[in-house]
C-alpha angles and dihedrals in degrees: 000000000000116000120248118264092191132137095268099045114139092014098099093091099044106134129237114203111257092243091055098052121112122033117020117243115251091209090062090051094049101041117132131214132191127221109275096031114134112229138175122227110231114170116225104199093200088079121071102219103068127167118246106293092233089073096054110127096015121126126214146152127276108242103168150333138256112189105312093333128089135229108232117195110215135170115241107184106307095338130087113223134187114223122191109224132174116233094247088070096051133089121191115238100177138334 
């Protein structure tokens, strides 16, 4: 059988730190960011809607919102890209 080429391929084994296993924290889900905040993308595989795995570990600046998600401006090579990421996959670096 041919292997899946889907959106979540190679994400099954992404690790969650042992202290963070179990129930997901509601504060992580409800955190707020302002435009201009610098954040890091850190995929939490316990949630379904994950950003594209290529962007895991990359930091960028919050440039806008769409619903409860945020537009994060990152640099991918020589290009600037806007990635839509839910707050449960973001960690604040500095305001």
